[in-house]
C-alpha positions in Angstrom: -2.1 -16.8 10.9 0.3 -15.1 12.4 2.6 -14.0 9.4 3.7 -10.6 8.9 4.4 -8.4 5.6 6.3 -5.6 4.6 4.2 -3.6 2.6 5.0 -0.7 0.1 2.6 1.1 -2.1 4.1 3.9 -4.8 1.6 6.3 -6.2 1.0 10.0 -7.0 0.0 12.6 -4.7 -3.5 12.3 -5.9 -3.7 8.8 -5.8 -2.8 8.7 -1.9 -5.5 12.0 -1.7 -8.0 9.7 -3.3 -7.2 6.4 -1.8 -7.5 8.1 1.8 -10.7 9.4 0.7 -11.9 6.7 -0.1 -10.7 4.6 2.7 -12.2 7.2 5.1 -15.5 6.2 3.5 -14.9 3.0 3.7 -14.0 3.1 7.5 -16.5 5.2 8.7 -18.8 3.6 11.2 -16.7 1.1 11.3 -15.5 0.8 14.7 -11.8 -0.2 13.3 -8.8 2.0 13.3 -7.9 2.4 9.3 -4.7 1.5 8.6 -4.5 5.1 6.2 -6.9 7.8 5.7 -6.7 11.8 6.1 -6.2 11.6 9.7 -3.7 8.8 9.8 -0.6 8.1 7.6 0.6 4.9 7.4 3.8 3.3 9.8 6.2 4.8 6.7 5.5 7.5 4.4 7.7 9.7 2.3 6.9 12.0 -0.8 9.2 13.5 -3.7 8.5 15.0 -6.9 4.5 14.8 -6.8 5.2 11.1 -6.0 4.6 9.3 -2.2 5.7 6.1 -1.5 4.1 4.7 2.1 3.1 1.5 3.8 3.9 -1.0 7.0 6.1 -3.4 8.1 5.3 -6.2 10.5 1.9 -6.6 9.4 -0.8 -9.0 8.9 -1.8 -8.4 5.3 -4.7 -11.0 4.4 -7.1 -9.8 2.1 -10.1 -10.8 2.1 -10.0 -11.5 6.0 -9.1 -8.1 7.4 -11.6 -5.7 6.7 -8.6 -2.3 6.9 -6.6 -4.4 4.4 -9.7 -4.8 2.0 -10.2 -1.3 2.5 -6.8 -0.8 0.9 -6.8 -3.0 -1.6 -10.2 -1.5 -3.1 -8.8 2.3 -2.9 -5.5 0.6 -4.8 -8.1 -0.8 -7.3 -10.2 2.5 -7.6 -7.1 5.0 -8.1 -6.1 2.4 -11.1 -9.3 2.4 -12.6 -9.0 6.5 -12.8 -6.1 6.2 -14.6 -3.4 6.9 -11.6 -0.3 4.5 -11.8 0.9 2.7 -8.6 3.4 0.2 -7.6 2.1 -2.1 -4.7 4.7 -4.4 -3.3 4.4 -7.2 -0.5 7.0 -9.5 1.2 6.5 -11.9 3.6 8.2 -14.4 5.7 9.4 -16.8 3.3 11.2 -16.6 -0.2 7.9 -17.6 -1.7 5.8 -15.3 -0.1 6.2 -12.2 -2.6 4.1 -9.6 -4.5 4.5 -7.1 -6.8 1.6 -5.3 -8.8 1.2 -2.2 -11.3 -1.0 -0.3 -12.9 -1.6 2.1 -15.8 2.1 3.6 -16.6 4.1 3.4 -13.3 7.2 5.1 -15.4 5.6 8.4 -14.8 6.1 7.8 -10.8 9.2 9.4 -9.2 9.5 6.7 -7.0 9.2 3.1 -6.8 8.7 0.1 -5.5 10.6 -3.4 -5.8 11.2 -6.7 -3.9 14.4 -7.0 -3.4 16.1 -9.5 -1.3 19.6 -9.0 1.2 21.9 -11.4 2.2 23.4 -10.6 5.6 26.8 -12.4 6.8 26.8 -12.5 10.3 
């Protein structure tokens, strides 16, 4: 399993902070290096108008197989259940390996993520 993905998540600052707290709690004592948390920012992070977009490029993203990825998925579910909006976008290495989901009223977000494809002429 060597496939890599680009993953971006958009949510409110409150949603991001709650995700960090949840990932910290799930990762405590596991001996792993979490992908995000109170002491670690994701590889990509931008903030604008009370919202954040963050994520990772070229990452192995296998839900159900990697604990650190499962912790992020769990934290997303928790903020969604709390009524906080988010958008999740994962683009894999092939045309049909794209995943997008949103929760709550994601129109409230000042920043958005969505799959897109660019064709380059070289």
